[in-house]
C-alpha positions in Angstrom: -0.2 0.4 0.1 2.0 2.8 -0.9 1.8 6.7 0.6 -1.2 8.2 -1.3 -3.3 5.4 -0.1 -3.0 5.1 3.5 -3.3 9.6 2.7 -6.6 8.3 1.6 -7.8 5.7 3.7 -6.9 8.3 7.1 -9.0 11.2 5.0 -11.7 8.8 4.2 -11.8 7.5 7.5 -12.2 11.5 9.9 -14.5 12.1 7.5 -17.2 9.4 7.2 -16.3 9.7 11.0 -17.0 12.8 11.9 -20.3 12.8 10.1 -22.2 11.6 13.5 -21.6 14.5 14.9 -23.1 17.0 12.5 -25.4 14.6 12.2 -26.2 15.1 15.8 -25.9 19.2 15.4 -28.5 19.0 12.5 -31.1 16.9 13.9 -31.2 19.5 16.8 -32.0 22.7 14.9 -33.8 20.2 11.4 -36.4 17.0 11.0 -33.7 14.3 10.4 -35.4 12.4 7.3 -36.0 16.3 5.1 -33.2 17.8 6.3 -30.9 14.3 4.9 -32.7 14.5 1.6 -32.2 17.9 0.9 -28.4 16.9 2.2 -28.9 13.9 -0.7 -30.1 15.8 -3.1 -27.6 18.8 -3.3 -24.9 16.6 -3.0 -26.6 14.6 -5.4 -26.3 17.4 -8.2 -23.1 18.7 -7.4 -22.4 14.6 -7.9 -23.6 14.6 -11.5 -22.3 18.3 -12.5 -19.3 17.7 -11.3 -19.0 14.2 -13.4 -20.2 15.6 -16.5 -18.1 18.3 -16.3 -15.6 16.2 -16.4 -17.2 14.8 -19.8 -18.6 11.2 -17.2 -21.6 9.9 -19.1 -24.6 8.0 -17.7 -23.9 4.7 -18.8 -22.9 2.7 -16.5 -22.3 -0.9 -16.6 -24.6 -3.1 -15.1 -22.4 -4.0 -12.4 -22.7 0.1 -11.4 -26.1 0.7 -11.4 -26.7 -2.3 -9.4 -24.3 -0.8 -7.0 -25.7 2.5 -7.2 -29.4 1.3 -6.9 -28.7 -0.6 -3.3 -26.1 2.1 -2.1 -28.9 4.5 -2.9 -31.3 2.6 -0.6 -29.8 0.8 2.2 -26.9 3.2 2.7 -28.1 6.6 1.6 -31.9 6.0 2.6 -32.0 3.6 5.6 -28.5 3.7 7.4 -27.9 7.3 7.0 -32.3 7.9 7.4 -31.8 5.8 10.4 -29.5 6.8 12.5 -30.4 10.8 11.6 -33.3 9.1 13.3 -31.8 7.8 15.9 -29.6 11.1 16.4 -32.0 13.0 17.6 -32.3 10.8 21.6 -29.1 9.5 21.9 -24.8 11.0 21.2 -23.0 10.5 18.7 -20.4 8.5 20.3 -22.6 6.1 20.2 -23.9 6.1 16.5 -20.3 5.9 15.6 -19.4 2.7 17.6 -22.2 0.9 16.2 -21.5 1.9 13.2 -18.4 1.0 13.0 -19.3 -2.1 14.5 -20.3 -2.8 9.9 -17.1 -4.4 8.9 -17.1 -7.1 11.9 -21.1 -8.0 10.7 -19.8 -8.9 7.4 -17.0 -11.2 8.4 -19.2 -12.2 9.9 -21.6 -12.6 7.1 -19.3 -14.5 4.2 -18.3 -17.2 6.7 -21.6 -18.2 9.0 -23.6 -17.5 4.7 -20.9 -18.0 1.9 -18.1 -19.7 3.6 -15.3 -17.6 3.8 -12.6 -19.7 5.2 -11.3 -16.6 8.5 -7.8 -17.3 10.2 -7.7 -18.0 14.0 -6.5 -14.0 13.8 -10.0 -12.8 12.4 -12.0 -15.2 14.8 -10.3 -13.4 17.8 -11.0 -10.1 16.4 -14.8 -11.0 16.1 -15.2 -12.3 19.5 -13.0 -9.3 20.8 -15.1 -6.6 18.3 -18.6 -8.2 19.6 -17.0 -8.1 23.4 -16.5 -4.2 23.2 -19.7 -3.6 22.3 -22.1 -5.8 24.8 -19.7 -4.1 27.0 -20.3 -0.6 26.3 -24.0 -1.7 25.6 -24.2 -2.8 29.4 -23.0 0.6 30.9 -24.4 2.4 28.9 -28.0 1.1 29.1 -26.9 0.9 32.7 -27.0 4.8 32.7 -30.3 4.6 30.7 -29.7 4.8 26.9 -32.9 5.5 25.2 -33.0 2.1 23.8 -35.2 2.6 20.3 -32.6 4.9 19.5 -29.7 2.3 19.9 -32.1 -0.4 17.5 -32.6 2.6 14.7 -28.4 2.5 14.5 -28.6 -1.7 14.6 -30.5 -2.0 11.8 -29.0 0.7 9.9 -25.9 -1.1 9.8 -27.3 -4.0 9.3 -29.0 -2.0 6.2 -25.0 -1.1 5.1 -23.9 -4.5 6.1 -26.4 -6.1 3.7 -25.2 -3.8 0.9 -21.8 -4.1 1.6 -22.6 -8.2 1.0 -24.4 -7.5 -2.4 -21.6 -5.5 -4.5 -19.0 -8.1 -5.0 -17.4 -6.8 -8.2 -19.5 -4.8 -8.6 -16.8 -1.1 -8.4 -15.0 -1.2 -11.8 -15.4 1.0 -14.5 -14.8 3.9 -14.7 -17.5 6.8 -13.8 -17.1 7.3 -10.3 -18.1 10.6 -9.6 -20.7 9.4 -11.1 -21.8 6.7 -9.6 -21.8 8.4 -6.0 -24.4 11.2 -7.8 -26.3 9.6 -8.5 -26.7 7.0 -5.5 -27.3 10.1 -3.7 -30.2 11.5 -5.6 -32.4 8.0 -5.0 -32.0 8.0 -1.7 -33.0 11.6 -1.5 -36.2 10.5 -3.2 -37.0 7.7 -1.6 -36.9 10.3 1.5 -38.6 12.7 0.1 -41.2 10.4 0.3 -40.8 8.6 3.7 -40.1 12.9 5.3 -43.9 13.9 5.7 -44.7 10.6 6.9 -43.1 10.0 9.4 -42.6 13.2 10.9 -43.2 16.9 11.5 -41.3 18.9 8.9 -39.0 22.1 10.8 -36.8 24.3 10.4 -35.1 26.5 12.9 -32.6 28.6 11.0 -29.6 29.2 13.3 -26.2 29.5 12.1 -24.8 25.5 13.5 -27.3 24.3 11.3 -26.7 26.1 8.3 -22.3 24.9 8.8 -23.2 22.3 9.5 -25.2 21.2 7.1 -23.3 22.8 4.6 -20.5 20.6 6.3 -22.0 17.6 6.0 -22.9 17.7 2.7 -19.8 18.5 1.3 -17.3 16.6 3.2 -18.8 13.3 4.5 -22.0 12.8 1.9 -19.6 14.2 -1.0 -16.1 14.3 -0.8 -15.3 11.1 1.2 -18.0 8.9 -0.9 -15.8 10.0 -3.9 -12.1 8.7 -2.2 -13.7 6.0 -0.3 -14.8 4.9 -4.5 -11.0 6.0 -5.6 -10.1 4.1 -3.3 -11.6 1.2 -3.7 -10.5 1.1 -7.4 -6.5 2.1 -6.1 -5.8 -1.0 -3.7 -9.0 -3.2 -3.8 -11.2 -3.5 -0.8 -10.4 -6.1 1.0 -7.2 -3.8 2.1 -9.1 0.0 1.7 -11.7 -2.0 4.3 -8.7 -1.8 6.6 -9.4 1.5 7.6 -12.3 0.1 9.0 -10.8 0.7 12.1 -10.2 3.8 13.1 -14.1 4.6 12.6 -14.5 4.1 16.7 -11.9 6.2 17.9 -11.6 9.4 15.0 -16.3 8.9 15.8 -15.6 9.2 19.4 -13.1 12.2 19.4 -14.6 14.1 17.0 -18.0 14.0 18.8 -15.9 14.4 22.1 -14.5 17.8 20.9 -17.0 19.5 18.9 -20.4 17.8 21.4 -18.2 17.5 24.9 -19.1 13.8 24.6 -17.8 12.7 27.7 -17.0 8.2 27.7 -15.7 6.2 31.5 -13.3 4.4 31.5 -15.6 1.3 30.6 -16.8 3.2 27.4 -12.5 3.8 27.3 -12.1 0.2 27.1 -14.2 -1.2 25.2 -14.0 1.7 21.7 -10.3 -0.1 22.5 -11.4 -3.5 22.1 -13.5 -3.3 19.3 -10.5 -1.1 17.4 -8.0 -3.9 17.8 -10.9 -6.6 17.0 -11.9 -4.3 13.5 -8.1 -4.3 13.1 -7.7 -8.2 13.3 -10.5 -8.9 11.3 -9.7 -6.9 8.7 -5.9 -7.7 9.0 -7.2 -11.8 8.5 -8.6 -10.7 5.3 -5.5 -9.3 3.6 -4.8 -11.5 0.6 -1.3 -13.1 0.7 1.3 -11.0 -1.3 1.7 -13.2 -4.6 -2.3 -13.4 -4.8 -3.3 -9.4 -3.5 -5.0 -8.3 -7.0 -6.5 -11.5 -7.5 -8.7 -11.4 -4.4 -9.1 -7.9 -4.2 -10.3 -7.9 -7.3 -13.8 -9.8 -6.9 -14.9 -8.6 -2.6 -17.0 -5.1 -2.4 -15.9 -2.7 0.2 -16.5 -4.3 4.2 
């Protein structure tokens, strides 16, 4: 893995993790699904416009259309939509920790459903990750965390894991920015339908809302997604997925700095265990050097 790929991976992990904090700020002053629908509409239109300016076409490969539709539904409408709703009641740091378990869920599913071999290091990582999440949840439940908000986050990360499993080998073919823009427009269309049916739409115009909305739309919404697609194309999904081990650390750190969310000793221990568990799982999935290119070419983001 070259230095440019490492820089891209670190940047993506930070951007992706920071989205939970900005989302938490947004839902203080606006209805969650409606604000997310507007965000995806703006991000999608910008993405498509940039793609057209770069000479990219609407004519995607069948695999790309499949990826675009599935990610528009599962990642944007379900995963992010449910997380936005949940953060009306739970802290951004907890939402980030739950979301960061996606690589663990994917590894568990590929092992149990598809018969993929999991090395001892991966098994140890799964056990550690589950133990870390259990430790954190036990602490939070004891402190009176909103269980409905937690359940929404859990359903959301399951939807993202399903999308990831369905997209094996669907990232090739170019037109990356067009794919990014179109999948956001699909998510926007679904959320514009869901918002008036499930919530009272309101917007309280404040400076913090404007800044958080602009940041969420451009940085984690557009730039992080584009960097992720480029990273997949550059080093393959298995290697790229290793950077997910940073998400619980970055997510908790940003929420602590920006929102003043505090963690107890058991929370910190749990985050460390989850982080090491994700890292162990991802390292165990790395292909052997002689077969790395062949193995990476057929895998999806995890």
